[in-house]
C-alpha positions in Angstrom: -0.4 -148.6 104.1 2.7 -147.1 102.4 2.8 -143.3 102.3 2.8 -143.4 98.4 -0.4 -145.4 98.4 -2.0 -143.1 100.9 -1.2 -140.1 98.8 -2.6 -141.8 95.7 -5.7 -142.5 97.6 -6.0 -138.8 98.5 -5.5 -137.9 94.9 -8.3 -140.2 93.8 -10.6 -138.8 96.4 -9.6 -135.2 95.5 -10.4 -136.0 91.8 -13.8 -137.3 92.7 -14.5 -134.3 95.0 -13.3 -131.8 92.3 -15.8 -133.4 89.8 -18.5 -133.0 92.4 -17.5 -129.3 92.8 -17.7 -128.9 89.0 -21.3 -130.1 89.1 -22.0 -127.8 92.1 -20.5 -124.8 90.2 -22.3 -125.7 87.0 -25.7 -126.1 88.6 -28.2 -123.5 87.3 -25.5 -121.4 85.6 -27.8 -121.1 82.6 -30.6 -119.5 84.7 -29.4 -115.9 84.9 -30.0 -113.7 81.8 -26.9 -112.9 79.8 -25.5 -109.4 80.2 -23.4 -106.9 78.2 -20.0 -108.4 78.9 -21.2 -111.9 78.0 -22.8 -110.6 74.8 -19.3 -109.2 74.0 -18.0 -112.7 74.2 -20.7 -113.9 71.8 -20.2 -111.0 69.4 -16.5 -111.6 69.2 -16.5 -115.4 69.2 -19.3 -116.2 66.8 -17.7 -114.2 63.9 -15.5 -115.9 61.3 -11.8 -116.3 62.3 -10.6 -113.7 59.8 -13.2 -111.2 61.1 -12.3 -112.0 64.7 -8.6 -111.4 64.0 -9.5 -108.1 62.2 -11.6 -107.0 65.2 -8.8 -107.7 67.6 -6.7 -105.2 65.8 -9.2 -102.5 66.7 -10.6 -103.5 70.1 -10.4 -106.0 72.9 -7.1 -107.6 71.9 -6.4 -108.3 75.6 -9.3 -110.7 75.5 -8.2 -112.2 72.2 -7.0 -115.5 73.6 -10.3 -116.1 75.4 -12.3 -115.1 72.3 -10.2 -117.6 70.2 -10.8 -120.4 72.7 -14.6 -119.6 72.7 -14.6 -119.3 68.9 -13.8 -123.0 68.6 -15.7 -124.1 71.7 -19.1 -122.6 70.7 -18.9 -124.4 67.3 -19.4 -127.6 69.3 -21.3 -126.4 72.3 -23.4 -123.5 71.0 -24.2 -120.2 72.6 -26.8 -121.0 75.2 -26.1 -119.3 78.5 -25.2 -122.7 80.1 -22.8 -123.6 77.3 -21.1 -120.2 77.4 -20.6 -120.3 81.1 -19.6 -124.0 81.5 -15.8 -123.5 80.8 -15.8 -120.9 83.6 -17.5 -123.3 86.0 -15.1 -126.1 85.2 -12.1 -123.8 85.5 -13.3 -122.6 89.0 -13.7 -126.2 90.1 -10.3 -127.1 88.8 -8.7 -124.1 90.6 -10.3 -125.4 93.8 -8.8 -128.8 93.2 -5.4 -127.3 92.6 -5.5 -125.2 95.7 -6.6 -128.3 97.8 -3.6 -130.2 96.3 -1.3 -127.4 97.4 -2.8 -127.4 100.9 -2.4 -131.2 101.2 1.2 -131.1 100.1 2.2 -128.4 102.5 -0.3 -128.3 105.4 -2.0 -131.7 105.5 -5.2 -133.4 104.4 -7.6 -131.7 106.7 -6.5 -128.3 105.4 -6.9 -129.6 101.9 -10.6 -130.3 102.4 -11.1 -127.0 104.2 -9.6 -125.2 101.2 -11.7 -127.2 98.7 -14.9 -126.3 100.5 -14.1 -122.6 101.0 -12.9 -122.3 97.3 -16.2 -123.9 96.2 -18.3 -121.3 98.1 -16.1 -118.2 98.0 -18.5 -115.6 96.4 -15.9 -114.2 93.9 -15.2 -117.7 92.6 -18.8 -118.7 92.6 -19.6 -115.6 90.6 -16.7 -116.3 88.2 -18.2 -119.8 87.5 -21.4 -118.1 86.2 -19.6 -115.6 83.9 -18.9 -116.2 80.2 -15.6 -114.3 80.5 -12.1 -115.3 81.4 -12.2 -114.7 85.1 -12.6 -118.4 86.1 -9.8 -119.3 83.8 -7.7 -116.6 85.3 -8.2 -118.1 88.7 -7.2 -121.5 87.5 -4.0 -120.1 85.9 -3.1 -118.3 89.1 -3.5 -121.5 91.1 -1.4 -123.4 88.5 1.3 -120.8 88.7 1.5 -121.2 92.5 1.6 -125.0 92.2 4.3 -125.1 89.6 6.4 -122.5 91.5 6.3 -124.5 94.8 7.0 -127.7 93.1 9.9 -126.2 91.1 11.4 -124.9 94.4 11.2 -128.4 95.9 12.4 -130.4 92.9 15.9 -131.3 91.8 17.7 -132.0 88.6 15.8 -132.4 85.3 12.4 -132.4 87.0 13.1 -128.9 88.3 14.0 -127.7 84.8 10.8 -129.1 83.4 8.7 -127.5 86.2 10.3 -124.1 85.4 9.5 -124.6 81.8 5.9 -125.4 82.8 5.8 -122.3 85.0 7.0 -120.2 82.0 4.4 -121.6 79.7 1.5 -121.1 82.2 2.7 -117.5 82.9 2.9 -116.7 79.2 -0.6 -118.2 78.7 -1.8 -116.3 81.7 -0.7 -113.0 80.3 -2.4 -113.8 77.1 -5.7 -114.5 79.0 -5.3 -111.6 81.4 -2.3 -109.3 81.5 -2.8 -108.6 85.2 -1.6 -112.1 86.0 1.9 -110.8 85.6 1.3 -109.1 89.0 0.7 -112.5 90.6 4.0 -113.7 89.2 5.7 -110.5 90.5 4.5 -111.2 94.0 5.9 -114.7 93.7 9.2 -113.3 92.4 9.6 -111.0 95.4 9.0 -113.9 97.7 11.4 -116.1 95.8 14.1 -113.4 95.9 14.0 -113.4 99.7 14.1 -117.2 99.8 16.7 -118.2 97.3 18.9 -116.3 94.8 19.4 -119.3 92.4 15.7 -119.9 92.4 15.1 -116.1 91.8 17.4 -116.3 88.7 15.3 -119.2 87.4 12.1 -117.2 88.1 13.6 -114.1 86.4 14.4 -116.2 83.3 10.9 -117.5 83.2 9.5 -114.1 83.6 11.7 -112.7 80.8 10.7 -115.5 78.4 7.0 -115.1 79.2 7.1 -111.4 78.7 8.9 -111.7 75.4 6.4 -114.3 74.2 3.5 -112.1 75.3 5.1 -108.8 74.5 2.7 -107.9 71.7 -0.2 -108.4 74.1 1.4 -106.1 76.6 2.1 -103.5 73.9 -1.5 -103.6 72.6 -2.8 -103.4 76.1 -0.9 -100.1 76.6 -2.2 -98.8 73.2 -5.8 -99.8 74.0 -5.8 -98.8 77.7 -8.4 -96.1 76.8 -11.0 -98.9 76.5 -11.2 -99.0 80.3 -11.7 -95.3 80.6 -15.2 -96.0 81.9 -13.8 -97.3 85.2 -14.5 -95.1 88.2 -11.6 -93.3 89.8 -10.1 -94.3 93.1 -12.2 -92.8 95.9 -13.8 -93.3 99.3 -15.6 -96.4 98.1 -12.5 -98.2 96.9 -11.5 -99.6 100.3 -15.0 -101.2 100.5 -14.5 -102.7 97.1 -11.2 -104.1 98.2 -12.4 -105.6 101.5 -15.9 -106.7 100.4 -16.1 -106.6 96.7 -13.0 -108.5 95.6 -13.3 -111.8 97.3 -16.8 -111.6 98.8 -18.8 -109.8 96.1 -20.8 -107.6 98.5 -21.5 -110.3 101.1 -20.9 -108.0 104.1 -21.5 -110.6 106.8 -19.0 -113.1 105.3 -16.5 -110.3 104.6 -16.6 -109.2 108.2 -15.9 -112.6 109.6 -13.5 -113.7 106.9 -11.4 -110.5 106.9 -11.1 -110.6 110.7 -9.9 -114.2 110.6 -7.4 -113.5 107.7 -6.0 -110.4 109.5 -5.6 -112.4 112.7 -3.7 -115.2 111.1 -1.5 -112.9 109.1 -0.6 -111.0 112.3 0.5 -114.2 113.9 -2.4 -115.2 116.1 -2.6 -119.0 116.7 -4.7 -121.3 118.9 -2.8 -122.2 122.0 -0.6 -125.2 121.4 -0.8 -124.8 117.6 2.7 -124.3 116.2 3.2 -123.7 112.5 6.4 -125.0 111.0 8.7 -122.2 109.8 8.2 -123.4 106.2 4.4 -123.1 106.6 4.6 -119.6 108.0 6.9 -118.7 105.1 4.3 -120.0 102.7 1.6 -117.9 104.4 3.7 -114.8 103.6 3.8 -115.8 99.9 0.0 -116.1 99.9 -0.3 -112.7 101.5 1.9 -111.2 98.9 -0.2 -112.7 96.1 -3.3 -111.2 97.6 -2.0 -107.8 98.5 0.6 -106.8 95.9 -1.6 -107.0 92.7 -4.3 -104.9 94.4 -1.8 -102.4 95.7 -0.1 -102.1 92.3 -3.4 -101.6 90.4 -4.7 -99.0 92.9 -1.3 -97.2 93.0 -1.2 -96.9 89.2 -4.8 -95.7 89.2 -4.0 -93.0 91.7 -1.2 -91.7 89.5 -3.0 -92.0 86.2 -6.3 -93.2 84.7 -8.1 -95.8 86.8 -7.5 -99.5 85.8 -9.1 -101.0 89.0 -12.2 -103.2 89.0 -12.9 -105.7 91.8 -13.6 -108.4 89.1 -10.0 -108.1 87.8 -8.8 -109.5 91.2 -10.6 -112.8 90.6 -7.1 -114.1 89.9 -6.2 -113.8 93.6 -9.3 -115.4 95.0 -7.9 -118.9 95.2 -5.2 -117.7 97.5 -7.8 -115.9 99.6 -9.6 -119.2 100.0 -6.4 -121.0 101.1 -5.5 -118.3 103.6 -9.0 -118.3 105.0 -8.8 -122.1 105.4 -5.5 -121.7 107.2 -7.1 -119.2 109.5 -9.9 -121.5 110.4 -7.4 -124.3 111.1 -4.8 -122.3 113.0 -7.0 -120.0 115.1 -9.3 -122.6 116.7 -9.3 -126.0 118.3 -10.0 -129.0 116.1 -13.7 -129.1 117.0 -14.2 -125.4 117.0 -12.6 -125.2 113.5 -15.4 -127.3 112.0 -18.0 -125.0 113.5 -16.2 -121.9 112.1 -16.0 -123.6 108.7 -19.7 -124.3 108.8 -20.4 -120.7 109.7 -18.3 -119.5 106.8 -20.1 -121.8 104.4 -23.4 -120.8 105.8 -22.6 -117.1 105.4 -21.5 -117.7 101.8 -24.6 -119.7 100.8 -26.8 -116.7 100.0 -24.3 -115.5 97.4 -24.4 -118.9 95.7 -28.2 -118.6 95.4 -28.1 -115.0 94.4 -25.8 -115.6 91.4 -28.2 -118.1 90.0 -31.3 -115.9 90.1 -32.8 -114.7 86.8 -31.7 -111.1 87.2 -28.3 -111.9 88.8 -26.5 -110.1 86.0 -28.7 -107.0 86.3 -30.6 -107.7 83.1 -33.8 -109.5 82.2 -32.9 -110.1 78.6 -33.9 -113.8 78.6 -37.4 -112.9 79.7 -37.6 -110.0 77.2 -36.3 -112.2 74.4 -38.8 -114.9 75.2 -41.6 -112.3 75.0 -40.3 -111.0 71.7 -40.3 -114.6 70.4 -44.0 -114.9 71.4 -45.0 -111.7 69.8 -42.9 -111.6 66.6 -43.7 -113.1 63.2 -41.4 -113.9 60.3 -40.6 -110.8 58.3 -41.1 -108.3 61.2 -38.8 -105.4 61.8 -37.7 -104.0 65.1 -36.5 -100.7 66.5 -35.1 -99.8 69.9 -35.6 -96.8 72.1 -32.1 -96.7 73.5 -30.6 -95.2 70.3 -29.6 -92.0 72.1 -27.4 -93.8 74.7 -23.6 -93.6 74.4 -23.5 -97.4 74.5 -26.9 -98.8 73.4 -27.6 -102.2 74.9 -31.2 -103.1 74.1 -30.3 -104.4 70.7 -27.7 -106.8 72.1 -30.7 -109.0 73.0 -30.6 -109.9 69.2 -27.0 -111.1 69.6 -27.6 -112.8 73.0 -30.8 -114.7 72.0 -30.8 -115.2 68.3 -33.3 -118.1 68.4 -35.9 -116.0 70.1 -35.4 -113.1 67.8 -34.8 -114.9 64.5 -38.1 -113.6 63.0 -36.8 -110.0 63.2 -34.8 -107.6 61.1 -32.9 -105.0 63.1 -33.8 -102.0 60.9 -31.0 -99.6 62.0 -28.1 -102.0 61.4 -25.9 -100.8 58.6 -23.1 -103.4 59.2 -23.9 -106.6 61.1 -21.7 -107.2 64.1 -20.1 -110.2 62.5 -18.5 -107.9 59.9 -18.1 -104.7 61.9 -14.8 -103.4 62.9 -15.8 -103.2 66.5 -17.7 -105.6 68.7 -21.2 -104.5 67.8 -23.1 -103.6 64.7 -22.5 -100.3 62.9 -25.8 -98.4 63.2 -27.6 -95.5 61.5 -30.6 -93.5 62.9 -34.2 -94.6 62.4 -34.7 -91.4 60.4 -32.1 -92.5 57.9 -33.9 -95.8 57.2 -37.6 -94.8 57.1 -37.7 -95.8 53.5 -37.1 -99.5 54.5 -40.2 -99.5 56.8 -42.5 -100.2 53.8 -40.8 -103.6 53.3 -42.4 -104.8 56.5 -46.0 -105.3 57.4 -45.3 -105.2 61.1 -42.6 -103.3 63.0 -41.9 -103.9 66.7 -40.5 -101.3 69.1 -38.8 -102.4 72.2 -39.5 -99.5 74.6 -37.7 -98.9 77.9 -39.9 -97.2 80.5 -37.3 -94.5 81.0 -37.1 -93.5 77.3 -40.5 -92.0 76.6 -39.2 -89.1 74.4 -37.2 -91.6 72.2 -40.3 -93.9 72.0 -42.5 -90.9 71.0 -40.0 -90.1 68.2 -40.1 -93.6 66.8 -43.8 -93.8 67.1 -44.2 -90.6 65.1 -41.9 -91.9 62.4 -44.0 -95.1 62.1 -47.3 -93.2 62.0 -45.9 -90.9 59.3 -45.0 -94.0 57.3 -48.5 -95.4 57.6 -48.3 -97.7 60.7 -50.6 -97.8 63.6 -50.1 -99.2 67.1 -51.8 -102.6 67.2 -50.7 -104.1 70.5 -48.6 -103.3 73.6 -47.1 -106.1 75.7 -45.6 -105.3 79.1 -42.5 -107.2 80.1 -40.4 -106.4 83.2 -39.5 -102.7 82.8 -40.2 -102.6 79.0 -42.9 -102.7 76.5 -43.0 -104.5 73.2 -45.1 -102.3 70.9 -46.4 -103.9 67.7 -47.1 -101.5 64.8 -49.0 -102.7 61.8 -49.0 -101.0 58.4 -52.4 -99.6 57.5 -53.8 -101.1 54.4 -54.6 -98.6 51.7 
């Protein structure tokens, strides 16, 4: 069979396998409850386009491109947990396919399948597939940047020019989705500089155009950098986050094995008789730069100023981690032993796949609480929340995350709905300021957190003073739904 036909055959099989990976990543992604960051996606994307653009002038402009994408997407797909997360699952599957294509092109078909399988199971990418944020798309754009760069370096004539144009476009788009992707491009630029001066000039031109196109996003990011002031500073736990949290999301067993293999292959270890071509070893150095440099730059900046490090932000380098790990499996062991090591890695990663699909995978049980509210509530009911004293109240976000289950309720302390608010969430007033509105409701529910007894006591007293009595208490997870009914006079 001619080589061209063989390659097309691989392309067809890779396409089918990538579709299978998409189904694998999408399986049960609607099962975990939504959480605060995903509610931010809903709160931004479900408002009208003018109100969304107005909000981006105040907060979260760095996520604006993702919110715009989701604004149009949810008009077709809705805001179920599955629908919100599906674009991320598809993006993660596509990134696995792209990295497998790169592996086939430069290292052979066996390595391509290793890369595809490891990408599909790498905990950071598996997590990104279940998250209604841009992390899965960031991983895909990072993989595409790598593909376009390597193809541009190998191409000639007009095709090379078009590939550099494509690289510029993806880089500009990547900065719009997540500004840290510029660090992936920087790592590539350093590698290109050492390889070819003409290619470096082409890369530099692409970078300059992309930065110019995305300049306003970079400017706004600097202005709004205080929004990540909640991030913990760099400390003794940061190294653990880097080695375990970034690619392996707390899976210590997998991290121990994978980091050992990656370190060994980067230091030059090889199975006896296995000789990597100089071009392949050179590519390994590129992958290492992409993995290391963004992390080092973010941590370095955080040490000098306010912290901007979070393990989630390095989802963009996870595709390269998967490829290097696949190379380690292939290069460090005999052909038969490599299959056993691959099976071990996939087995160690499997618990993370299941964990990310559990009901409380996001640290909330909002779906269960919302369902209980739906069972208890009646049309015309009001609702109050005991987390009003928190710096960032989150209980009430259940109303945004699960509107169908809470449609009977009026959130009594909302002064401006989130869809018209300047920020992401509703503008609120205290319950004391709206006691006059209690009389408009025959029943008022209180969602009570077990840790907020003083706040609950205050709301209870307000309701009793306004002629309500406690009729029913329903326990749900770590909360209670308290139903107060107005006493007939």
